[in-house]
Every structure is written in structure tokens, then in C-alpha cells.
C-alpha positions in Angstrom: 133.8 87.4 234.5 131.0 89.3 233.1 127.8 87.3 232.8 125.7 87.6 229.6 122.2 88.7 229.9 120.0 85.6 229.3 116.9 87.6 228.4 116.5 87.8 224.6 116.7 91.2 223.2 113.9 92.4 221.1 114.9 93.0 217.5 115.4 96.6 216.8 112.9 97.7 214.1 114.6 98.7 211.0 114.0 102.3 210.0 111.7 102.5 207.1 112.2 106.1 206.7 114.2 105.7 203.5 111.6 103.3 202.1 108.7 105.5 203.1 110.4 108.5 201.7 111.0 106.6 198.5 107.5 105.3 198.3 106.0 108.7 199.0 107.8 110.2 196.0 105.8 109.9 192.9 107.7 108.0 190.3 107.6 109.9 187.0 105.7 108.1 184.3 107.3 107.8 180.9 105.0 109.3 178.3 105.1 107.0 175.3 104.6 108.7 172.0 101.2 108.0 170.5 101.3 105.9 167.4 100.2 108.0 164.5 97.6 106.4 162.3 98.7 105.4 158.8 97.9 108.0 156.4 95.6 106.8 153.6 96.6 107.5 150.1 99.4 106.8 147.8 102.4 105.2 149.5 105.9 105.2 148.2 106.7 101.9 146.5 104.3 98.9 146.1 102.8 96.6 148.6 104.0 93.0 149.3 100.7 91.6 147.9 101.5 93.1 144.5 105.0 91.7 144.6 103.5 88.2 145.3 101.1 88.6 142.5 103.8 89.5 140.0 105.8 86.5 141.0 102.8 84.3 140.8 102.0 85.5 137.3 105.7 84.9 136.3 105.4 81.3 137.6 102.1 80.7 135.7 103.6 82.1 132.4 106.8 80.1 132.8 104.8 76.9 133.4 102.5 77.6 130.4 105.5 78.3 128.1 107.3 75.1 129.1 104.1 73.0 128.7 103.4 74.4 125.2 106.9 74.4 123.9 107.4 78.1 123.8 110.9 79.5 123.4 112.1 80.9 126.8 114.9 83.4 127.0 117.7 82.2 129.3 118.2 85.8 130.5 115.1 85.4 132.6 116.8 83.4 135.2 118.5 86.2 137.2 115.5 88.5 136.7 113.0 86.0 138.1 115.2 85.2 141.1 115.7 88.9 141.9 113.5 90.8 144.4 114.1 94.1 142.5 110.9 95.5 141.0 112.6 96.6 137.8 113.9 93.1 137.2 110.5 91.5 137.9 108.8 93.9 135.4 111.4 93.2 132.7 110.9 89.5 133.3 107.1 90.0 133.1 107.4 91.9 129.8 109.7 89.2 128.2 107.4 86.3 129.2 104.3 88.2 128.0 105.9 88.3 124.6 106.9 84.6 124.7 103.4 83.4 125.5 101.5 85.7 123.1 98.6 85.6 122.1 97.9 84.2 125.6 97.9 86.7 128.5 98.6 86.2 132.2 94.9 86.7 132.9 93.8 84.0 130.5 96.5 81.6 131.8 95.4 82.1 135.4 91.8 81.4 134.4 92.6 78.2 132.5 94.8 77.1 135.4 91.9 77.6 137.8 89.7 75.5 135.6 92.3 72.7 135.4 92.9 72.7 139.2 89.2 72.2 139.9 87.7 68.8 140.8 88.3 66.2 138.2 84.8 64.8 138.7 83.3 67.9 137.2 82.6 67.7 133.5 83.6 70.3 130.9 80.0 71.6 130.8 80.1 72.5 134.5 83.6 74.0 134.3 82.8 76.0 131.2 79.1 77.0 131.2 79.6 78.9 127.9 80.2 75.6 126.0 77.0 74.1 127.5 75.0 77.2 126.6 76.4 77.2 123.0 75.5 73.6 122.6 72.0 74.2 123.9 71.6 77.1 121.5 72.9 75.0 118.6 70.3 72.3 119.3 67.5 74.9 119.5 68.5 76.5 116.2 68.8 73.1 114.6 65.3 72.1 115.7 63.9 75.4 114.6 65.7 75.0 111.2 64.3 71.5 110.7 60.8 72.5 111.9 60.4 75.5 109.6 61.9 73.7 106.6 59.2 71.0 106.9 56.5 73.6 106.3 55.2 74.0 102.8 55.1 77.7 103.3 58.9 77.9 103.3 60.0 77.5 99.7 61.7 79.4 96.9 58.8 81.6 96.1 58.1 82.7 99.7 61.8 83.4 100.3 62.1 85.4 97.1 59.2 87.6 98.1 61.2 89.1 101.0 59.8 91.0 104.0 57.8 93.6 102.2 55.9 91.4 99.7 55.2 88.5 102.2 52.9 88.6 105.2 51.1 86.5 107.7 52.3 83.0 108.9 54.3 82.6 105.8 56.4 85.6 106.6 56.9 84.5 110.2 58.0 81.0 109.1 60.4 82.3 106.6 61.9 84.7 109.1 62.3 81.9 111.6 64.0 79.8 108.9 66.5 82.6 108.1 67.1 83.4 111.8 67.7 79.7 112.6 70.1 79.4 109.7 72.0 82.5 110.9 72.0 81.2 114.5 73.6 78.0 113.4 76.3 79.9 111.6 77.1 82.1 114.5 77.1 79.2 117.0 79.4 77.2 114.8 81.8 80.2 114.7 81.6 80.6 118.5 82.2 76.9 119.2 85.2 77.0 117.0 86.5 80.2 118.7 86.1 78.7 122.2 87.9 75.6 121.2 90.8 77.6 119.8 90.8 79.8 122.9 91.2 76.8 125.2 94.0 75.3 122.9 95.9 78.6 122.7 95.2 79.7 126.2 93.4 82.9 125.3 90.0 82.1 126.8 88.8 84.6 129.5 85.6 84.7 131.5 84.6 88.2 130.2 84.2 86.8 126.7 80.8 85.3 127.6 79.3 88.8 127.5 80.9 89.4 124.1 79.5 86.1 122.8 76.0 87.0 123.7 76.2 90.2 121.8 77.8 88.3 118.8 74.9 85.8 118.7 72.4 88.7 118.4 74.6 90.4 115.8 75.0 87.2 113.8 71.3 86.6 113.6 70.7 90.2 112.5 73.5 90.1 109.9 72.3 86.9 108.4 68.8 88.2 108.2 69.9 91.5 106.6 72.2 89.8 104.2 69.6 87.4 102.9 67.0 90.1 102.6 69.3 92.5 100.8 70.2 89.8 98.2 66.6 88.8 97.8 65.8 92.2 96.4 68.5 91.7 93.7 66.9 91.0 90.3 63.5 90.9 92.0 64.4 87.5 93.5 64.2 85.7 90.2 67.6 84.0 90.5 67.3 83.3 94.2 66.9 79.8 95.5 66.4 78.3 98.9 70.0 77.0 98.8 71.3 80.5 98.1 69.2 82.1 100.8 70.3 79.5 103.4 74.0 80.0 102.4 73.7 83.8 102.7 72.1 83.5 106.1 74.7 81.0 107.2 77.6 83.2 106.0 76.0 86.2 107.6 75.9 84.5 111.0 79.4 83.0 110.7 81.0 86.2 109.6 78.9 88.6 111.6 82.0 90.5 112.9 83.3 90.9 109.3 79.9 92.2 108.0 79.8 94.6 110.9 83.3 95.8 110.0 82.2 96.3 106.3 79.1 98.2 107.3 81.2 100.3 109.7 83.7 101.1 107.0 80.8 102.2 104.7 79.5 104.5 107.4 82.9 105.9 108.0 83.3 106.7 104.4 79.9 108.4 104.2 80.8 110.4 107.4 84.2 111.4 105.8 82.4 112.8 102.8 80.3 115.1 104.9 83.0 116.1 107.3 85.4 116.9 104.5 82.8 119.1 102.8 82.1 120.9 106.1 85.8 121.7 106.6 
């Protein structure tokens, strides 16, 4: 019987030619296309942020209309729930008419004020009210202080600006300006309270109010001085002068409109003649 060789055979090394050949070959690298930077400019359609803003304004207007008992069209339901831009714009237009004279911007501003900390007072939430109250106190103290002077009376007020001079003229002008200031501040406080109630108050109105205060003082001063020249001031009293200054300050925008209408008619006369 054939005897098996007891000596262990060395393992035959595996040929690595195929692996070496495969490793020697350079694997082709796939060239990925470079991502093109987004072109700046006008894109087709609108961004997602604007869609979110439209839906947020719709929610604010709908909440405002429900709280204030506004009539809401039932046809808004499918429009608000839709993601189509045309439907959202139609819903925005319908709600804007329902909440008038309030606007989405004024509603968002008032909602921001209401969501602030409850510990804050109305004066810190609305600085314009605080400033108007401070101005009202200043004008009231100035009115009382000048009226206590013996140089402010019927005769000094009837003299007007041209006939009077010195401290007497200064005190009389301060008296008229203080009265006009009280009138315009009274009008602005009423306007702000109505704006809060109707939801039409906006932060940009503070700039308009500053200009209206200056315009009210000027209109009250002009109105009282113009009337003081009527009939040489013989029928003018302190009460009448104060009322004219108060009316001039309260209705400063109306007086401005009247003066603007007069200027427009004068300009129309010259422009028609030149044509």
C-alpha cells in the first residue's frame, strides 16, 4: 500500500498576478459636474418666505375680524386653505376690504404690542402717548403761567405782532402758542385713541404727529393774528383770541387744506392766463 508522505507540504502561494494587474490599472475617476452658483436676480415665482408672510397676514386679519365682529365672507375658506398663489391673493384682497379702515400692517403692529409683557405699562408700549401727555402738561403750564401775567390782556392781544413789542409781545405769543399747542395735542390724543380702537395705528405716524404739532402751533398763531387785524382789534377779546388759537391748533390740517386750496386757485389763475 502506498504510504502517505508525513512531511507537511508548504502551501502553494496564490498567484497575485490578477490582483496586481488589477491594482496597477488606474481606476477611472468619475468627474462630477460642478454645481453652478445660483444666479442672482429675478427668479420665477415667489419665495417660501413670502408665502409664509401672506398666510401670516391672513391669519392676523381673520383673527382681527372675528374679535371686532366684522362680517367675514364664507368663500374665504377654500381660498385660505389653498397653497395656490392666486387663491391666497384673492383671500388677502377680500379680508383687506372686510377689516377696512385697518390694514394688515397696523394689525400686525397692534398685535405685537398686545403680545409684549403684561407688566409693561401703556406708556412704555406706546411712547407716543407718553410724549403727547408730557407736551400737554407743558402747554398747560405755559398757558397758566402766561395768563397770570398782567401783560397778557385784551389790549395787548388786540395790538397784534406789529403794534406790540418787548416782553409783552413775547408773553402774548407764548400765550397764543400754548393755546394752539393744547388744541393740537387734544386732537392728536383723540386720534391715537381712535387708531387703537379701530386698529389703524402704525409706528410711522409718530413722525407725522411731530409735524402736525408744529403745524398746529403755526396755524393757531396765524389764525389769531389774522383775526386780530379785523376791525383794528376793537371787537376782539381774550376769549375770542384763545378760541381762535385753540381752533387753529385742533384743525391744523383743515386750515392747511384751506390755505392750499387758496394757493391752488391763485396758481390756476396764472396758469390759465399763460395758456
